[in-house]
GURO-485720 format. One record per residue: x, y, z of N, C-alpha, C, O in turn. Coordinates in steps of 0.05 Angstrom, whole numbers. Example, Ala and Ser with C-alpha at 12.3 -4.5 7.8 and 13.67 -1.06 7.14 Angstrom:
{rec {264,-114,156},{246,-90,156},{264,-66,156},{285,-66,169}},
{rec {257,-45,142},{273,-21,143},{258,1,157},{268,23,161}},
END
This chain:
{rec {-108,15,-245},{-86,28,-233},{-88,58,-237},{-83,74,-219}},
{rec {-95,66,-261},{-97,95,-267},{-118,108,-249},{-114,130,-238}},
{rec {-141,95,-245},{-162,106,-228},{-152,107,-199},{-158,127,-185}},
{rec {-139,86,-189},{-129,86,-162},{-108,108,-157},{-107,119,-135}},
{rec {-92,114,-177},{-71,134,-174},{-81,162,-179},{-66,181,-174}},
{rec {-105,166,-189},{-115,192,-196},{-127,207,-172},{-150,214,-171}},
{rec {-110,211,-152},{-117,225,-128},{-92,237,-115},{-70,227,-120}},
{rec {-96,257,-99},{-73,269,-85},{-65,253,-61},{-44,259,-48}},
{rec {-80,232,-54},{-75,216,-30},{-64,189,-37},{-66,181,-60}},
{rec {-53,174,-18},{-43,148,-24},{-38,131,1},{-17,119,3}},
{rec {-58,130,19},{-54,114,43},{-56,84,35},{-38,69,41}},
{rec {-79,76,23},{-82,48,16},{-98,46,-10},{-113,64,-17}},
{rec {-94,24,-24},{-109,18,-48},{-115,-11,-48},{-102,-27,-35}},
{rec {-135,-19,-64},{-142,-47,-65},{-153,-56,-91},{-162,-40,-107}},
{rec {-152,-82,-96},{-162,-94,-120},{-174,-121,-113},{-163,-136,-96}},
{rec {-196,-129,-126},{-207,-155,-123},{-203,-170,-150},{-212,-160,-170}},
{rec {-189,-192,-149},{-183,-207,-173},{-176,-236,-166},{-168,-242,-144}},
{rec {-179,-253,-186},{-170,-281,-183},{-144,-285,-197},{-133,-307,-197}},
{rec {-134,-264,-210},{-109,-266,-225},{-85,-256,-209},{-84,-233,-202}},
{rec {-66,-274,-204},{-42,-266,-190},{-26,-246,-208},{-12,-228,-197}},
{rec {-27,-249,-234},{-13,-231,-252},{-24,-203,-249},{-9,-184,-247}},
{rec {-51,-199,-249},{-63,-173,-246},{-58,-162,-218},{-53,-138,-215}},
{rec {-58,-179,-198},{-53,-170,-170},{-24,-160,-168},{-20,-139,-155}},
{rec {-6,-174,-179},{23,-166,-178},{27,-140,-193},{43,-122,-184}},
{rec {14,-137,-216},{17,-112,-232},{6,-88,-216},{19,-67,-214}},
{rec {-17,-92,-204},{-30,-71,-188},{-12,-63,-164},{-8,-40,-158}},
{rec {-1,-84,-151},{16,-79,-127},{41,-63,-135},{49,-45,-120}},
{rec {53,-69,-157},{77,-55,-166},{71,-26,-174},{88,-9,-169}},
{rec {49,-21,-186},{44,5,-198},{25,24,-182},{23,48,-188}},
{rec {12,14,-162},{-6,30,-145},{12,49,-128},{31,41,-116}},
{rec {4,75,-129},{19,95,-114},{7,99,-86},{-4,120,-80}},
{rec {9,78,-70},{-1,79,-43},{18,64,-24},{34,48,-33}},
{rec {16,70,1},{33,58,21},{26,29,27},{43,14,35}},
{rec {0,22,24},{-9,-5,29},{-26,-14,5},{-42,2,-5}},
{rec {-23,-38,-3},{-39,-50,-24},{-53,-75,-13},{-40,-92,-2}},
{rec {-79,-75,-16},{-95,-98,-7},{-106,-113,-32},{-117,-100,-50}},
{rec {-102,-139,-33},{-113,-155,-54},{-134,-174,-42},{-128,-190,-25}},
{rec {-159,-171,-51},{-182,-187,-42},{-187,-183,-12},{-196,-201,2}},
{rec {-180,-159,-2},{-185,-152,26},{-194,-123,28},{-190,-108,10}},
{rec {-208,-116,50},{-216,-88,54},{-191,-70,56},{-170,-79,65}},
{rec {-194,-45,48},{-171,-26,49},{-168,-14,76},{-149,2,81}},
{rec {-186,-19,95},{-184,-8,122},{-172,-29,140},{-176,-53,136}},
{rec {-157,-20,160},{-145,-38,179},{-116,-45,173},{-109,-45,149}},
{rec {-100,-49,193},{-72,-55,189},{-63,-76,209},{-76,-81,229}},
{rec {-40,-88,204},{-26,-105,223},{-5,-88,235},{11,-76,220}},
{rec {-4,-85,261},{14,-66,274},{44,-75,274},{61,-60,282}},
{rec {49,-99,265},{77,-108,265},{90,-103,237},{114,-110,234}},
{rec {76,-92,218},{87,-86,192},{88,-56,188},{73,-41,202}},
{rec {105,-46,171},{107,-17,166},{80,-5,157},{66,-18,141}},
{rec {73,18,168},{48,31,162},{53,59,154},{67,74,168}},
{rec {41,68,132},{43,96,124},{34,98,95},{30,79,81}},
{rec {29,123,87},{19,128,61},{40,141,43},{63,143,49}},
{rec {30,149,19},{47,163,0},{31,188,-9},{8,191,-2}},
{rec {44,205,-24},{32,230,-33},{21,246,-10},{35,250,10}},
{rec {-4,256,-12},{-16,272,9},{-23,257,34},{-32,269,54}},
{rec {-20,231,35},{-26,215,58},{-1,208,74},{-2,191,92}},
{rec {21,221,68},{46,214,82},{58,239,94},{55,261,84}},
{rec {72,236,116},{86,258,129},{115,250,133},{130,265,146}},
{rec {124,227,122},{151,219,126},{154,189,129},{143,174,113}},
{rec {169,181,149},{175,152,152},{151,136,161},{131,147,171}},
{rec {153,110,158},{132,92,167},{131,92,197},{150,97,211}},
{rec {107,85,208},{103,87,237},{110,61,251},{114,62,276}},
{rec {110,39,238},{113,13,252},{136,-3,240},{145,4,218}},
{rec {144,-24,253},{163,-42,243},{191,-30,241},{196,-7,249}},
{rec {209,-45,229},{237,-36,227},{241,-13,208},{261,1,209}},
{rec {221,-7,190},{224,14,171},{219,42,183},{222,62,169}},
{rec {211,43,207},{207,70,220},{232,86,219},{230,111,220}},
{rec {255,74,219},{281,89,218},{289,97,190},{306,115,188}},
{rec {277,86,170},{287,90,143},{271,112,129},{252,106,115}},
{rec {279,136,133},{264,159,123},{264,161,93},{245,170,81}},
{rec {286,153,80},{289,157,52},{281,133,34},{290,131,12}},
{rec {265,116,45},{255,93,29},{226,96,23},{212,111,36}},
{rec {216,81,4},{188,81,-2},{178,52,0},{182,36,-19}},
{rec {167,45,22},{159,17,27},{130,13,20},{113,31,23}},
{rec {123,-10,9},{96,-16,2},{89,-43,15},{103,-63,10}},
{rec {68,-44,31},{59,-69,43},{37,-80,27},{18,-65,20}},
{rec {38,-106,20},{17,-118,3},{5,-142,17},{19,-157,31}},
{rec {-21,-146,14},{-35,-168,24},{-49,-182,1},{-60,-169,-17}},
{rec {-49,-209,0},{-63,-224,-20},{-78,-246,-6},{-67,-262,8}},
{rec {-104,-247,-10},{-121,-268,1},{-131,-286,-21},{-133,-277,-44}},
{rec {-136,-311,-15},{-145,-329,-36},{-172,-322,-47},{-183,-335,-65}},
END
């Protein structure tokens, strides 16, 4: 988590693990707009909120119902078996 957060950007981050405990911890503490677990960090689903944090953000999310909510910090997480 410390290594993933040690950047001025925060579009997406990812972890490969078989532990749901470690995946959940990473998801909660990663400072990025999207968290991928056991998946590539590139690519998005256009029906879910999309956007980054820190230097990778310019404001509200671009997709989904959260596009209206400027003052929230949404994190999209993916977990694959």
